[in-house]
TORKOL-4160 file (C-alpha; in steps of 0.2 Angstrom, whole numbers, padded with zeros to 4 digits, m for minus):
108
<pt num="1" X="0000" Y="0000" Z="m0001"/>
<pt num="2" X="0008" Y="0018" Z="m0006"/>
<pt num="3" X="0007" Y="0033" Z="0006"/>
<pt num="4" X="m0007" Y="0044" Z="0006"/>
<pt num="5" X="m0004" Y="0061" Z="m0002"/>
<pt num="6" X="m0011" Y="0072" Z="0011"/>
<pt num="7" X="0004" Y="0081" Z="0019"/>
<pt num="8" X="0008" Y="0099" Z="0014"/>
<pt num="9" X="0023" Y="0111" Z="0016"/>
<pt num="10" X="0018" Y="0129" Z="0020"/>
<pt num="11" X="0027" Y="0146" Z="0023"/>
<pt num="12" X="0022" Y="0159" Z="0034"/>
<pt num="13" X="0027" Y="0177" Z="0033"/>
<pt num="14" X="0035" Y="0184" Z="0049"/>
<pt num="15" X="0033" Y="0201" Z="0055"/>
<pt num="16" X="0052" Y="0210" Z="0053"/>
<pt num="17" X="0052" Y="0212" Z="0072"/>
<pt num="18" X="0057" Y="0194" Z="0072"/>
<pt num="19" X="0075" Y="0200" Z="0066"/>
<pt num="20" X="0076" Y="0208" Z="0085"/>
<pt num="21" X="0079" Y="0190" Z="0091"/>
<pt num="22" X="0096" Y="0184" Z="0091"/>
<pt num="23" X="0094" Y="0167" Z="0087"/>
<pt num="24" X="0084" Y="0170" Z="0073"/>
<pt num="25" X="0097" Y="0182" Z="0066"/>
<pt num="26" X="0111" Y="0170" Z="0070"/>
<pt num="27" X="0101" Y="0157" Z="0059"/>
<pt num="28" X="0101" Y="0169" Z="0044"/>
<pt num="29" X="0119" Y="0176" Z="0042"/>
<pt num="30" X="0116" Y="0179" Z="0024"/>
<pt num="31" X="0099" Y="0188" Z="0026"/>
<pt num="32" X="0096" Y="0202" Z="0013"/>
<pt num="33" X="0088" Y="0217" Z="0020"/>
<pt num="34" X="0071" Y="0220" Z="0013"/>
<pt num="35" X="0067" Y="0202" Z="0009"/>
<pt num="36" X="0054" Y="0193" Z="0018"/>
<pt num="37" X="0056" Y="0183" Z="0035"/>
<pt num="38" X="0046" Y="0166" Z="0035"/>
<pt num="39" X="0044" Y="0151" Z="0043"/>
<pt num="40" X="0044" Y="0134" Z="0033"/>
<pt num="41" X="0035" Y="0120" Z="0040"/>
<pt num="42" X="0026" Y="0103" Z="0035"/>
<pt num="43" X="0009" Y="0097" Z="0041"/>
<pt num="44" X="m0004" Y="0084" Z="0038"/>
<pt num="45" X="m0018" Y="0097" Z="0041"/>
<pt num="46" X="m0024" Y="0110" Z="0029"/>
<pt num="47" X="m0010" Y="0124" Z="0029"/>
<pt num="48" X="m0024" Y="0137" Z="0034"/>
<pt num="49" X="m0029" Y="0126" Z="0050"/>
<pt num="50" X="m0011" Y="0123" Z="0055"/>
<pt num="51" X="m0008" Y="0143" Z="0055"/>
<pt num="52" X="m0023" Y="0145" Z="0065"/>
<pt num="53" X="m0016" Y="0131" Z="0077"/>
<pt num="54" X="0001" Y="0140" Z="0077"/>
<pt num="55" X="m0007" Y="0158" Z="0082"/>
<pt num="56" X="m0018" Y="0150" Z="0095"/>
<pt num="57" X="m0003" Y="0141" Z="0104"/>
<pt num="58" X="m0006" Y="0123" Z="0099"/>
<pt num="59" X="0009" Y="0114" Z="0096"/>
<pt num="60" X="0016" Y="0131" Z="0090"/>
<pt num="61" X="0032" Y="0137" Z="0085"/>
<pt num="62" X="0036" Y="0153" Z="0096"/>
<pt num="63" X="0042" Y="0163" Z="0079"/>
<pt num="64" X="0025" Y="0160" Z="0071"/>
<pt num="65" X="0014" Y="0162" Z="0088"/>
<pt num="66" X="0023" Y="0180" Z="0091"/>
<pt num="67" X="0028" Y="0186" Z="0074"/>
<pt num="68" X="0016" Y="0177" Z="0061"/>
<pt num="69" X="0007" Y="0187" Z="0049"/>
<pt num="70" X="0000" Y="0176" Z="0035"/>
<pt num="71" X="0004" Y="0161" Z="0024"/>
<pt num="72" X="0011" Y="0164" Z="0008"/>
<pt num="73" X="0004" Y="0151" Z="m0003"/>
<pt num="74" X="0014" Y="0157" Z="m0020"/>
<pt num="75" X="0029" Y="0149" Z="m0012"/>
<pt num="76" X="0021" Y="0132" Z="m0008"/>
<pt num="77" X="0005" Y="0128" Z="m0016"/>
<pt num="78" X="0014" Y="0120" Z="m0032"/>
<pt num="79" X="0021" Y="0106" Z="m0021"/>
<pt num="80" X="0005" Y="0101" Z="m0011"/>
<pt num="81" X="m0002" Y="0088" Z="m0008"/>
<pt num="82" X="0011" Y="0075" Z="m0007"/>
<pt num="83" X="0017" Y="0059" Z="0003"/>
<pt num="84" X="0025" Y="0062" Z="0021"/>
<pt num="85" X="0042" Y="0057" Z="0016"/>
<pt num="86" X="0041" Y="0070" Z="0001"/>
<pt num="87" X="0034" Y="0083" Z="0013"/>
<pt num="88" X="0047" Y="0079" Z="0026"/>
<pt num="89" X="0061" Y="0083" Z="0012"/>
<pt num="90" X="0053" Y="0097" Z="0003"/>
<pt num="91" X="0052" Y="0106" Z="0020"/>
<pt num="92" X="0070" Y="0106" Z="0021"/>
<pt num="93" X="0074" Y="0110" Z="0003"/>
<pt num="94" X="0060" Y="0124" Z="0002"/>
<pt num="95" X="0069" Y="0132" Z="0018"/>
<pt num="96" X="0087" Y="0130" Z="0010"/>
<pt num="97" X="0082" Y="0137" Z="m0006"/>
<pt num="98" X="0073" Y="0153" Z="0002"/>
<pt num="99" X="0088" Y="0156" Z="0013"/>
<pt num="100" X="0099" Y="0154" Z="m0001"/>
<pt num="101" X="0088" Y="0168" Z="m0010"/>
<pt num="102" X="0092" Y="0180" Z="0005"/>
<pt num="103" X="0076" Y="0177" Z="0016"/>
<pt num="104" X="0077" Y="0176" Z="0034"/>
<pt num="105" X="0071" Y="0158" Z="0036"/>
<pt num="106" X="0065" Y="0147" Z="0053"/>
<pt num="107" X="0063" Y="0128" Z="0050"/>
<pt num="108" X="0059" Y="0117" Z="0065"/>
């Protein structure tokens, strides 16, 4: 039996205030001023529901809870849905690609 393709990668725009966090800055030495700051994740839920859970503090990332603004579907819609293993790998690849493009990225 093959894996069900119901997993999603997602990207959440973070407020620029996240740049005041030293851990975030240290994780992004190549950040290009003016580029977005984002959180990259994966989920078995719909990305909208997952974003709402982050903001409500349920299994949330602290940067998303404090600084999360909105989903950026243009950066991830083309990949979804996919099997678990593909989503796990794509989360890492997407975070690397965005960081190499000068984005400030946090990936859990």
